[in-house]
TIVO-2410 file (N, C-alpha, C; in nm, 3 decimals):
# residues 182
REC num residu      c1      c2      c3 atome chaine
REC   1      M   9.782  11.161  10.514     N      A
REC   1      M   9.766  11.112  10.613    CA      A
REC   1      M   9.887  11.074  10.647     C      A
REC   2      L   9.997  11.020  10.531     N      A
REC   2      L  10.147  10.972  10.560    CA      A
REC   2      L  10.180  11.078  10.615     C      A
REC   3      L  10.206  11.193  10.577     N      A
REC   3      L  10.287  11.307  10.644    CA      A
REC   3      L  10.248  11.334  10.758     C      A
REC   4      S  10.129  11.332  10.775     N      A
REC   4      S  10.072  11.381  10.957    CA      A
REC   4      S  10.157  11.248  11.007     C      A
REC   5      S  10.147  11.082  10.984     N      A
REC   5      S  10.157  11.005  11.030    CA      A
REC   5      S  10.320  11.009  11.075     C      A
REC   6      L  10.391  11.037  10.964     N      A
REC   6      L  10.534  11.037  10.949    CA      A
REC   6      L  10.593  11.147  11.058     C      A
REC   7      G  10.513  11.252  11.099     N      A
REC   7      G  10.571  11.339  11.170    CA      A
REC   7      G  10.569  11.332  11.337     C      A
REC   8      I  10.411  11.258  11.343     N      A
REC   8      I  10.359  11.260  11.454    CA      A
REC   8      I  10.457  11.112  11.552     C      A
REC   9      A  10.489  11.037  11.492     N      A
REC   9      A  10.622  10.879  11.440    CA      A
REC   9      A  10.755  10.980  11.530     C      A
REC  10      A  10.787  11.051  11.437     N      A
REC  10      A  10.915  11.129  11.483    CA      A
REC  10      A  10.893  11.198  11.615     C      A
REC  11      Y  10.802  11.236  11.657     N      A
REC  11      Y  10.777  11.377  11.744    CA      A
REC  11      Y  10.795  11.274  11.882     C      A
REC  12      G  10.684  11.127  11.845     N      A
REC  12      G  10.773  10.985  11.950    CA      A
REC  12      G  10.895  10.918  12.021     C      A
REC  13      V  10.974  10.978  11.892     N      A
REC  13      V  11.101  10.919  11.914    CA      A
REC  13      V  11.172  10.999  12.040     C      A
REC  14      R  11.126  11.118  12.066     N      A
REC  14      R  11.224  11.184  12.166    CA      A
REC  14      R  11.192  11.147  12.313     C      A
REC  15      Y  11.109  11.041  12.341     N      A
REC  15      Y  11.024  10.960  12.458    CA      A
REC  15      Y  11.155  10.853  12.469     C      A
REC  16      F  11.180  10.825  12.385     N      A
REC  16      F  11.339  10.732  12.352    CA      A
REC  16      F  11.459  10.797  12.402     C      A
REC  17      L  11.468  10.910  12.364     N      A
REC  17      L  11.620  10.999  12.386    CA      A
REC  17      L  11.639  11.087  12.493     C      A
REC  18      G  11.532  11.030  12.606     N      A
REC  18      G  11.584  11.132  12.764    CA      A
REC  18      G  11.524  11.259  12.754     C      A
REC  19      S  11.465  11.344  12.661     N      A
REC  19      S  11.418  11.395  12.670    CA      A
REC  19      S  11.277  11.464  12.745     C      A
REC  20      V  11.239  11.418  12.830     N      A
REC  20      V  11.096  11.402  12.859    CA      A
REC  20      V  11.133  11.510  12.982     C      A
REC  21      A  11.055  11.618  12.974     N      A
REC  21      A  11.089  11.701  13.091    CA      A
REC  21      A  10.974  11.683  13.258     C      A
REC  22      D  10.853  11.666  13.173     N      A
REC  22      D  10.738  11.656  13.243    CA      A
REC  22      D  10.727  11.525  13.378     C      A
REC  23      D  10.730  11.549  13.463     N      A
REC  23      D  10.776  11.449  13.602    CA      A
REC  23      D  10.649  11.387  13.567     C      A
REC  24      H  10.537  11.436  13.550     N      A
REC  24      H  10.409  11.323  13.514    CA      A
REC  24      H  10.400  11.166  13.429     C      A
REC  25      F  10.496  11.223  13.372     N      A
REC  25      F  10.526  11.159  13.212    CA      A
REC  25      F  10.628  11.034  13.305     C      A
REC  26      R  10.716  11.091  13.314     N      A
REC  26      R  10.900  11.035  13.374    CA      A
REC  26      R  10.820  10.919  13.494     C      A
REC  27      R  10.748  10.979  13.580     N      A
REC  27      R  10.663  10.845  13.643    CA      A
REC  27      R  10.613  10.721  13.590     C      A
REC  28      H  10.581  10.707  13.484     N      A
REC  28      H  10.528  10.596  13.416    CA      A
REC  28      H  10.566  10.590  13.312     C      A
REC  29      L  10.721  10.618  13.260     N      A
REC  29      L  10.820  10.596  13.134    CA      A
REC  29      L  10.784  10.481  13.050     C      A
REC  30      L  10.801  10.369  13.124     N      A
REC  30      L  10.810  10.289  13.086    CA      A
REC  30      L  10.713  10.205  13.015     C      A
REC  31      L  10.577  10.241  13.077     N      A
REC  31      L  10.478  10.204  13.011    CA      A
REC  31      L  10.458  10.285  12.883     C      A
REC  32      L  10.459  10.427  12.919     N      A
REC  32      L  10.454  10.529  12.823    CA      A
REC  32      L  10.518  10.475  12.729     C      A
REC  33      Q  10.630  10.420  12.669     N      A
REC  33      Q  10.719  10.401  12.616    CA      A
REC  33      Q  10.701  10.298  12.519     C      A
REC  34      F  10.624  10.228  12.599     N      A
REC  34      F  10.548  10.074  12.514    CA      A
REC  34      F  10.473  10.112  12.426     C      A
REC  35      H  10.369  10.255  12.490     N      A
REC  35      H  10.237  10.283  12.437    CA      A
REC  35      H  10.297  10.377  12.296     C      A
REC  36      I  10.431  10.448  12.331     N      A
REC  36      I  10.442  10.488  12.208    CA      A
REC  36      I  10.503  10.440  12.094     C      A
REC  37      A  10.595  10.338  12.122     N      A
REC  37      A  10.591  10.230  12.037    CA      A
REC  37      A  10.539  10.147  11.973     C      A
REC  38      G  10.431  10.127  12.016     N      A
REC  38      G  10.339  10.042  11.988    CA      A
REC  38      G  10.279  10.162  11.829     C      A
REC  39      G  10.220  10.298  11.924     N      A
REC  39      G  10.208  10.391  11.821    CA      A
REC  39      G  10.241  10.475  11.723     C      A
REC  40      I  10.428  10.429  11.763     N      A
REC  40      I  10.473  10.455  11.627    CA      A
REC  40      I  10.484  10.363  11.467     C      A
REC  41      G  10.493  10.236  11.571     N      A
REC  41      G  10.433  10.112  11.452    CA      A
REC  41      G  10.330  10.147  11.375     C      A
REC  42      A  10.255  10.135  11.460     N      A
REC  42      A  10.125  10.165  11.386    CA      A
REC  42      A  10.077  10.272  11.309     C      A
REC  43      L  10.166  10.369  11.327     N      A
REC  43      L  10.155  10.501  11.240    CA      A
REC  43      L  10.238  10.517  11.091     C      A
REC  44      L  10.348  10.444  11.131     N      A
REC  44      L  10.445  10.401  11.001    CA      A
REC  44      L  10.370  10.345  10.912     C      A
REC  45      A  10.333  10.208  10.951     N      A
REC  45      A  10.265  10.102  10.852    CA      A
REC  45      A  10.120  10.123  10.817     C      A
REC  46      G  10.046  10.222  10.875     N      A
REC  46      G   9.903  10.187  10.874    CA      A
REC  46      G   9.895  10.233  10.757     C      A
REC  47      P   9.968  10.394  10.701     N      A
REC  47      P   9.912  10.450  10.582    CA      A
REC  47      P   9.955  10.380  10.436     C      A
REC  48      W  10.041  10.255  10.456     N      A
REC  48      W  10.054  10.205  10.354    CA      A
REC  48      W   9.975  10.085  10.322     C      A
REC  49      Q   9.883  10.013  10.384     N      A
REC  49      Q   9.792   9.930  10.412    CA      A
REC  49      Q   9.666  10.008  10.321     C      A
REC  50      F   9.627  10.104  10.303     N      A
REC  50      F   9.523  10.133  10.280    CA      A
REC  50      F   9.583  10.151  10.098     C      A
REC  51      S   9.715  10.130  10.067     N      A
REC  51      S   9.718  10.158   9.898    CA      A
REC  51      S   9.693   9.993   9.857     C      A
REC  52      Q   9.555  10.063   9.741     N      A
REC  52      Q   9.531   9.971   9.646    CA      A
REC  52      Q   9.668   9.889   9.571     C      A
REC  53      R   9.765   9.986   9.534     N      A
REC  53      R   9.849   9.960   9.448    CA      A
REC  53      R   9.957   9.852   9.489     C      A
REC  54      L   9.964   9.897   9.636     N      A
REC  54      L  10.065   9.799   9.695    CA      A
REC  54      L   9.987   9.645   9.770     C      A
REC  55      R   9.865   9.634   9.796     N      A
REC  55      R   9.757   9.474   9.739    CA      A
REC  55      R   9.813   9.431   9.621     C      A
REC  56      A   9.757   9.485   9.527     N      A
REC  56      A   9.788   9.401   9.385    CA      A
REC  56      A   9.889   9.341   9.377     C      A
REC  57      R   9.996   9.476   9.384     N      A
REC  57      R  10.144   9.388   9.320    CA      A
REC  57      R  10.220   9.302   9.444     C      A
REC  58      A  10.205   9.368   9.559     N      A
REC  58      A  10.294   9.259   9.648    CA      A
REC  58      A  10.169   9.228   9.772     C      A
REC  59      L  10.118   9.162   9.737     N      A
REC  59      L  10.016   9.113   9.863    CA      A
REC  59      L  10.087   9.065   9.977     C      A
REC  60      T  10.149   8.952   9.973     N      A
REC  60      T  10.260   8.943  10.074    CA      A
REC  60      T  10.294   9.016  10.158     C      A
REC  61      F  10.390   9.114  10.096     N      A
REC  61      F  10.420   9.218  10.154    CA      A
REC  61      F  10.355   9.281  10.243     C      A
REC  62      H  10.192   9.310  10.200     N      A
REC  62      H  10.069   9.363  10.264    CA      A
REC  62      H  10.039   9.309  10.384     C      A
REC  63      R  10.060   9.158  10.413     N      A
REC  63      R  10.017   9.064  10.484    CA      A
REC  63      R  10.085   9.094  10.610     C      A
REC  64      W  10.214   9.059  10.562     N      A
REC  64      W  10.294   9.113  10.669    CA      A
REC  64      W  10.286   9.255  10.741     C      A
REC  65      L  10.301   9.316  10.661     N      A
REC  65      L  10.329   9.442  10.713    CA      A
REC  65      L  10.153   9.481  10.791     C      A
REC  66      G  10.024   9.447  10.773     N      A
REC  66      G   9.952   9.398  10.832    CA      A
REC  66      G   9.950   9.393  10.967     C      A
REC  67      R  10.051   9.228  10.971     N      A
REC  67      R  10.103   9.176  11.100    CA      A
REC  67      R  10.171   9.265  11.182     C      A
REC  68      F  10.266   9.316  11.147     N      A
REC  68      F  10.332   9.430  11.234    CA      A
REC  68      F  10.247   9.536  11.282     C      A
REC  69      Y  10.151   9.590  11.212     N      A
REC  69      Y  10.072   9.684  11.188    CA      A
REC  69      Y   9.964   9.633  11.346     C      A
REC  70      L   9.952   9.508  11.338     N      A
REC  70      L   9.856   9.471  11.470    CA      A
REC  70      L   9.949   9.428  11.563     C      A
REC  71      L  10.023   9.368  11.554     N      A
REC  71      L  10.115   9.342  11.690    CA      A
REC  71      L  10.125   9.509  11.773     C      A
REC  72      S  10.144   9.663  11.654     N      A
REC  72      S  10.175   9.751  11.705    CA      A
REC  72      S  10.108   9.772  11.757     C      A
REC  73      V   9.967   9.761  11.722     N      A
REC  73      V   9.832   9.847  11.789    CA      A
REC  73      V   9.831   9.734  11.937     C      A
REC  74      G   9.833   9.635  11.934     N      A
REC  74      G   9.812   9.519  12.018    CA      A
REC  74      G   9.908   9.635  12.145     C      A
REC  75      M  10.014   9.640  12.116     N      A
REC  75      M  10.066   9.655  12.238    CA      A
REC  75      M  10.093   9.842  12.266     C      A
REC  76      G  10.030   9.894  12.165     N      A
REC  76      G   9.990  10.024  12.160    CA      A
REC  76      G   9.888  10.075  12.249     C      A
REC  77      S   9.775   9.948  12.263     N      A
REC  77      S   9.670  10.003  12.306    CA      A
REC  77      S   9.653   9.962  12.464     C      A
REC  78      V   9.740   9.820  12.476     N      A
REC  78      V   9.734   9.768  12.612    CA      A
REC  78      V   9.801   9.868  12.655     C      A
REC  79      A   9.925   9.911  12.630     N      A
REC  79      A   9.991   9.990  12.720    CA      A
REC  79      A   9.915  10.129  12.694     C      A
REC  80      G   9.832  10.186  12.621     N      A
REC  80      G   9.763  10.273  12.613    CA      A
REC  80      G   9.669  10.261  12.704     C      A
REC  81      F   9.556  10.167  12.805     N      A
REC  81      F   9.489  10.151  12.867    CA      A
REC  81      F   9.576  10.175  12.966     C      A
REC  82      G   9.717  10.126  13.004     N      A
REC  82      G   9.763  10.157  13.180    CA      A
REC  82      G   9.790  10.257  13.140     C      A
REC  83      S   9.849  10.351  13.078     N      A
REC  83      S   9.894  10.510  13.068    CA      A
REC  83      S   9.726  10.563  13.087     C      A
REC  84      A   9.647  10.546  13.020     N      A
REC  84      A   9.501  10.628  13.058    CA      A
REC  84      A   9.490  10.597  13.222     C      A
REC  85      I   9.537  10.500  13.308     N      A
REC  85      I   9.512  10.490  13.423    CA      A
REC  85      I   9.551  10.618  13.487     C      A
REC  86      F   9.642  10.654  13.446     N      A
REC  86      F   9.727  10.719  13.475    CA      A
REC  86      F   9.722  10.868  13.423     C      A
REC  87      S   9.650  10.861  13.302     N      A
REC  87      S   9.651  11.007  13.279    CA      A
REC  87      S   9.648  11.145  13.351     C      A
REC  88      A   9.675  11.275  13.321     N      A
REC  88      A   9.689  11.402  13.423    CA      A
REC  88      A   9.497  11.429  13.416     C      A
REC  89      E   9.466  11.500  13.472     N      A
REC  89      E   9.319  11.536  13.489    CA      A
REC  89      E   9.225  11.481  13.539     C      A
REC  90      G   9.270  11.360  13.548     N      A
REC  90      G   9.149  11.260  13.640    CA      A
REC  90      G   9.056  11.169  13.556     C      A
REC  91      P   8.936  11.157  13.588     N      A
REC  91      P   8.871  11.064  13.582    CA      A
REC  91      P   8.820  11.060  13.424     C      A
REC  92      A   8.794  11.179  13.395     N      A
REC  92      A   8.703  11.208  13.256    CA      A
REC  92      A   8.807  11.195  13.138     C      A
REC  93      T   8.977  11.189  13.178     N      A
REC  93      T   9.066  11.192  13.055    CA      A
REC  93      T   9.073  11.038  13.079     C      A
REC  94      H   9.096  10.982  13.193     N      A
REC  94      H   9.132  10.788  13.217    CA      A
REC  94      H   9.000  10.769  13.141     C      A
REC  95      A   8.903  10.790  13.172     N      A
REC  95      A   8.786  10.722  13.068    CA      A
REC  95      A   8.777  10.764  12.910     C      A
REC  96      G   8.837  10.895  12.879     N      A
REC  96      G   8.832  10.901  12.709    CA      A
REC  96      G   8.987  10.804  12.692     C      A
REC  97      F   9.079  10.832  12.708     N      A
REC  97      F   9.213  10.793  12.669    CA      A
REC  97      F   9.158  10.583  12.703     C      A
REC  98      G   9.087  10.575  12.821     N      A
REC  98      G   9.046  10.414  12.821    CA      A
REC  98      G   8.969  10.368  12.723     C      A
REC  99      V   8.847  10.412  12.658     N      A
REC  99      V   8.796  10.377  12.536    CA      A
REC  99      V   8.869  10.397  12.472     C      A
REC 100      L   8.905  10.479  12.449     N      A
REC 100      L   8.999  10.480  12.307    CA      A
REC 100      L   9.108  10.338  12.288     C      A
REC 101      A   9.162  10.317  12.399     N      A
REC 101      A   9.256  10.204  12.383    CA      A
REC 101      A   9.131  10.088  12.368     C      A
REC 102      V   9.071  10.074  12.431     N      A
REC 102      V   8.983   9.926  12.422    CA      A
REC 102      V   8.944   9.960  12.301     C      A
REC 103      L   8.852  10.068  12.230     N      A
REC 103      L   8.847  10.048  12.085    CA      A
REC 103      L   8.974   9.997  11.983     C      A
REC 104      W   9.038  10.042  12.024     N      A
REC 104      W   9.181  10.060  11.922    CA      A
REC 104      W   9.198   9.897  11.880     C      A
REC 105      F   9.198   9.815  12.048     N      A
REC 105      F   9.245   9.683  12.032    CA      A
REC 105      F   9.126   9.575  11.988     C      A
REC 106      V   8.985   9.648  11.985     N      A
REC 106      V   8.882   9.556  11.929    CA      A
REC 106      V   8.894   9.570  11.833     C      A
REC 107      T   8.902   9.696  11.744     N      A
REC 107      T   8.892   9.712  11.632    CA      A
REC 107      T   9.002   9.596  11.557     C      A
REC 108      A   9.119   9.622  11.584     N      A
REC 108      A   9.237   9.563  11.565    CA      A
REC 108      A   9.189   9.441  11.524     C      A
REC 109      L   9.093   9.345  11.657     N      A
REC 109      L   9.097   9.215  11.679    CA      A
REC 109      L   9.020   9.139  11.597     C      A
REC 110      Q   8.872   9.288  11.564     N      A
REC 110      Q   8.796   9.224  11.487    CA      A
REC 110      Q   8.853   9.268  11.324     C      A
REC 111      A   8.900   9.305  11.296     N      A
REC 111      A   8.963   9.331  11.158    CA      A
REC 111      A   9.056   9.229  11.167     C      A
REC 112      Y   9.182   9.216  11.219     N      A
REC 112      Y   9.227   8.989  11.205    CA      A
REC 112      Y   9.150   8.881  11.190     C      A
REC 113      R   9.008   8.920  11.310     N      A
REC 113      R   8.941   8.834  11.291    CA      A
REC 113      R   8.851   8.772  11.133     C      A
REC 114      T   8.788   8.905  11.092     N      A
REC 114      T   8.745   8.864  10.959    CA      A
REC 114      T   8.816   8.828  10.848     C      A
REC 115      V   8.964   8.898  10.871     N      A
REC 115      V   9.037   8.852  10.766    CA      A
REC 115      V   9.090   8.715  10.778     C      A
REC 116      L   9.125   8.654  10.854     N      A
REC 116      L   9.130   8.509  10.864    CA      A
REC 116      L   8.987   8.400  10.831     C      A
REC 117      R   8.863   8.470  10.827     N      A
REC 117      R   8.769   8.405  10.761    CA      A
REC 117      R   8.717   8.440  10.631     C      A
REC 118      G   8.820   8.547  10.567     N      A
REC 118      G   8.839   8.549  10.424    CA      A
REC 118      G   8.712   8.636  10.413     C      A
REC 119      E   8.656   8.720  10.504     N      A
REC 119      E   8.636   8.854  10.479    CA      A
REC 119      E   8.637   8.980  10.422     C      A
REC 120      I   8.678   8.989  10.336     N      A
REC 120      I   8.804   9.096  10.277    CA      A
REC 120      I   8.698   9.261  10.311     C      A
REC 121      E   8.610   9.270  10.252     N      A
REC 121      E   8.522   9.391  10.248    CA      A
REC 121      E   8.481   9.460  10.445     C      A
REC 122      L   8.466   9.389  10.478     N      A
REC 122      L   8.487   9.348  10.642    CA      A
REC 122      L   8.548   9.419  10.694     C      A
REC 123      H   8.692   9.332  10.627     N      A
REC 123      H   8.844   9.344  10.713    CA      A
REC 123      H   8.864   9.491  10.660     C      A
REC 124      R   8.872   9.500  10.553     N      A
REC 124      R   8.826   9.651  10.512    CA      A
REC 124      R   8.790   9.769  10.621     C      A
REC 125      Q   8.680   9.740  10.677     N      A
REC 125      Q   8.597   9.839  10.681    CA      A
REC 125      Q   8.607   9.861  10.898     C      A
REC 126      W   8.686   9.727  10.925     N      A
REC 126      W   8.737   9.728  11.041    CA      A
REC 126      W   8.857   9.777  11.056     C      A
REC 127      M   8.961   9.761  10.952     N      A
REC 127      M   9.066   9.854  10.943    CA      A
REC 127      M   9.056  10.006  10.936     C      A
REC 128      T   8.963  10.044  10.866     N      A
REC 128      T   8.884  10.225  10.836    CA      A
REC 128      T   8.860  10.264  10.984     C      A
REC 129      R   8.816  10.174  11.038     N      A
REC 129      R   8.771  10.234  11.201    CA      A
REC 129      R   8.884  10.221  11.268     C      A
REC 130      N   8.994  10.111  11.250     N      A
REC 130      N   9.089  10.087  11.347    CA      A
REC 130      N   9.176  10.212  11.283     C      A
REC 131      F   9.176  10.242  11.183     N      A
REC 131      F   9.314  10.327  11.136    CA      A
REC 131      F   9.242  10.470  11.201     C      A
REC 132      A   9.142  10.491  11.207     N      A
REC 132      A   9.132  10.657  11.289    CA      A
REC 132      A   9.130  10.691  11.370     C      A
REC 133      L   9.117  10.508  11.459     N      A
REC 133      L   9.168  10.553  11.609    CA      A
REC 133      L   9.317  10.562  11.614     C      A
REC 134      T   9.367  10.509  11.498     N      A
REC 134      T   9.509  10.483  11.569    CA      A
REC 134      T   9.547  10.683  11.530     C      A
REC 135      L   9.480  10.738  11.444     N      A
REC 135      L   9.522  10.838  11.376    CA      A
REC 135      L   9.469  10.990  11.496     C      A
REC 136      A   9.437  10.938  11.674     N      A
REC 136      A   9.383  11.002  11.703    CA      A
REC 136      A   9.489  11.065  11.774     C      A
REC 137      A   9.623  11.001  11.793     N      A
REC 137      A   9.762  11.054  11.790    CA      A
REC 137      A   9.810  11.203  11.712     C      A
REC 138      V   9.761  11.195  11.596     N      A
REC 138      V   9.764  11.289  11.505    CA      A
REC 138      V   9.679  11.419  11.536     C      A
REC 139      T   9.551  11.379  11.582     N      A
REC 139      T   9.425  11.491  11.600    CA      A
REC 139      T   9.476  11.552  11.740     C      A
REC 140      L   9.541  11.469  11.845     N      A
REC 140      L   9.549  11.533  11.977    CA      A
REC 140      L   9.634  11.640  11.932     C      A
REC 141      R   9.765  11.615  11.851     N      A
REC 141      R   9.902  11.730  11.880    CA      A
REC 141      R   9.825  11.801  11.752     C      A
REC 142      I   9.705  11.794  11.704     N      A
REC 142      I   9.672  11.956  11.665    CA      A
REC 142      I   9.572  11.990  11.753     C      A
REC 143      E   9.482  11.919  11.821     N      A
REC 143      E   9.371  11.999  11.873    CA      A
REC 143      E   9.438  12.044  12.000     C      A
REC 144      L   9.496  12.001  12.023     N      A
REC 144      L   9.564  12.059  12.200    CA      A
REC 144      L   9.655  12.182  12.205     C      A
REC 145      P   9.726  12.180  12.091     N      A
REC 145      P   9.805  12.340  12.073    CA      A
REC 145      P   9.661  12.448  12.049     C      A
REC 146      F   9.623  12.416  11.936     N      A
REC 146      F   9.536  12.493  11.933    CA      A
REC 146      F   9.401  12.572  12.006     C      A
REC 147      M   9.375  12.465  12.102     N      A
REC 147      M   9.303  12.505  12.212    CA      A
REC 147      M   9.369  12.590  12.305     C      A
REC 148      L   9.494  12.504  12.378     N      A
REC 148      L   9.616  12.610  12.455    CA      A
REC 148      L   9.640  12.750  12.389     C      A
REC 149      A   9.660  12.773  12.226     N      A
REC 149      A   9.704  12.876  12.159    CA      A
REC 149      A   9.628  12.972  12.156     C      A
REC 150      A   9.528  12.916  12.053     N      A
REC 150      A   9.445  13.012  12.000    CA      A
REC 150      A   9.331  13.046  12.085     C      A
REC 151      L   9.273  12.970  12.138     N      A
REC 151      L   9.147  12.970  12.170    CA      A
REC 151      L   9.243  12.984  12.363     C      A
REC 152      H   9.309  13.031  12.391     N      A
REC 152      H   9.334  13.035  12.509    CA      A
REC 152      H   9.246  12.976  12.644     C      A
REC 153      W   9.258  12.882  12.631     N      A
REC 153      W   9.197  12.774  12.721    CA      A
REC 153      W   9.291  12.684  12.839     C      A
REC 154      P   9.250  12.708  12.986     N      A
REC 154      P   9.352  12.637  13.003    CA      A
REC 154      P   9.379  12.494  13.002     C      A
REC 155      F   9.461  12.435  13.046     N      A
REC 155      F   9.556  12.304  13.012    CA      A
REC 155      F   9.449  12.207  13.074     C      A
REC 156      H   9.384  12.244  13.182     N      A
REC 156      H   9.263  12.119  13.225    CA      A
REC 156      H   9.168  12.129  13.214     C      A
REC 157      R   9.083  12.225  13.141     N      A
REC 157      R   8.960  12.194  13.020    CA      A
REC 157      R   9.013  12.128  12.880     C      A
REC 158      S   9.147  12.187  12.831     N      A
REC 158      S   9.168  12.144  12.712    CA      A
REC 158      S   9.196  11.970  12.702     C      A
REC 159      Y   9.234  11.950  12.788     N      A
REC 159      Y   9.279  11.832  12.794    CA      A
REC 159      Y   9.187  11.703  12.807     C      A
REC 160      V   9.110  11.733  12.908     N      A
REC 160      V   9.006  11.645  12.974    CA      A
REC 160      V   8.881  11.680  12.803     C      A
REC 161      I   8.896  11.804  12.721     N      A
REC 161      I   8.796  11.796  12.611    CA      A
REC 161      I   8.914  11.677  12.509     C      A
REC 162      V   9.023  11.720  12.484     N      A
REC 162      V   9.078  11.687  12.388    CA      A
REC 162      V   9.069  11.512  12.401     C      A
REC 163      A   9.131  11.401  12.530     N      A
REC 163      A   9.082  11.275  12.523    CA      A
REC 163      A   8.970  11.271  12.484     C      A
REC 164      W   8.897  11.314  12.430     N      A
REC 164      W   8.742  11.235  12.373    CA      A
REC 164      W   8.717  11.294  12.228     C      A
REC 165      L   8.814  11.411  12.232     N      A
REC 165      L   8.772  11.496  12.094    CA      A
REC 165      L   8.842  11.441  11.999     C      A
REC 166      C   9.011  11.395  12.064     N      A
REC 166      C   9.116  11.360  11.958    CA      A
REC 166      C   9.060  11.167  11.888     C      A
REC 167      W   8.949  11.128  11.878     N      A
REC 167      W   8.902  11.014  11.870    CA      A
REC 167      W   8.780  10.981  11.788     C      A
REC 168      V   8.666  11.058  11.842     N      A
REC 168      V   8.531  11.048  11.839    CA      A
REC 168      V   8.526  11.093  11.711     C      A
REC 169      P   8.551  11.226  11.670     N      A
REC 169      P   8.541  11.244  11.523    CA      A
REC 169      P   8.592  11.205  11.472     C      A
REC 170      N   8.725  11.141  11.456     N      A
REC 170      N   8.782  11.034  11.373    CA      A
REC 170      N   8.713  10.896  11.352     C      A
REC 171      L   8.639  10.850  11.455     N      A
REC 171      L   8.545  10.745  11.441    CA      A
REC 171      L   8.424  10.750  11.356     C      A
REC 172      M   8.347  10.904  11.392     N      A
REC 172      M   8.239  10.919  11.339    CA      A
REC 172      M   8.276  10.921  11.174     C      A
REC 173      V   8.409  11.006  11.137     N      A
REC 173      V   8.436  10.984  10.982    CA      A
REC 173      V   8.448  10.882  10.946     C      A
REC 174      A   8.505  10.760  11.007     N      A
REC 174      A   8.533  10.659  10.962    CA      A
REC 174      A   8.380  10.557  10.946     C      A
REC 175      E   8.314  10.592  11.046     N      A
REC 175      E   8.140  10.489  11.004    CA      A
REC 175      E   8.116  10.568  10.906     C      A
REC 176      W   8.105  10.668  10.863     N      A
REC 176      W   8.035  10.766  10.720    CA      A
REC 176      W   8.100  10.672  10.593     C      A
REC 177      M   8.230  10.716  10.605     N      A
REC 177      M   8.343  10.615  10.484    CA      A
REC 177      M   8.308  10.460  10.471     C      A
REC 178      V   8.273  10.410  10.618     N      A
REC 178      V   8.240  10.239  10.573    CA      A
REC 178      V   8.088  10.228  10.517     C      A
REC 179      S   7.964  10.342  10.553     N      A
REC 179      S   7.878  10.332  10.515    CA      A
REC 179      S   7.841  10.375  10.375     C      A
REC 180      R   7.931  10.459  10.367     N      A
REC 180      R   7.945  10.470  10.140    CA      A
REC 180      R   7.988  10.374  10.090     C      A
REC 181      S   8.078  10.255  10.211     N      A
REC 181      S   8.132  10.127  10.088    CA      A
REC 181      S   8.029  10.075  10.069     C      A
REC 182      R   7.935  10.063  10.181     N      A
REC 182      R   7.799   9.908  10.143    CA      A
REC 182      R   7.780   9.930  10.059     C      A
***
C-alpha cells in the first residue's frame, strides 16, 4: 500500500513540471493540478494513518497528519469533481469519476464528524472506506495499462470501464473489511 501510494504520488508530480503532452489535460491544467495535489497529499499521508504503532506512540502527530490528509482529500475531491465534468470519453466517465469524487468527500466528512464525537471505531470504518477511494488513483494506473496493453482494448472502452472499475471494487473490499471488524 505504501509503495504503490508513493509511486503514484511521484507519477503525479509530472503535472507540475510542465510535461503534460495531452491537449485535453492542458486545457484544464489548473483544476487538474489541484486534484493531483490533493491526491498526492492523501496518498502520502494516508498509509501512515493506519499504523497502530504510530497512533499508540504519537497520537498528536496522528491527529495533525489526519487533518492534513482530510484537507488533501477535500481539495482533491472538489477539484476531482470539477475535473470529472471535463473527463475524456463522455457522460459515463463524467458520472464514474464524479460519483468517486463525491464519495471521496462524503466519506472524509463522515470520518471527521465521527472522530469529533469520539466514535473512534466508526471513524476507523469511515477512514477505511475513504482510503479505499483514495487508492482509486493506484487502481486506475494498474487497470488502464492492462486493458490497453494486455487486452488490446481501445482507449474509449477502457477509459469508460476504468472510470468505475478503479473505485467500485476498492469500496467493496473496504465494506468487507468494515463488516469483519464489527
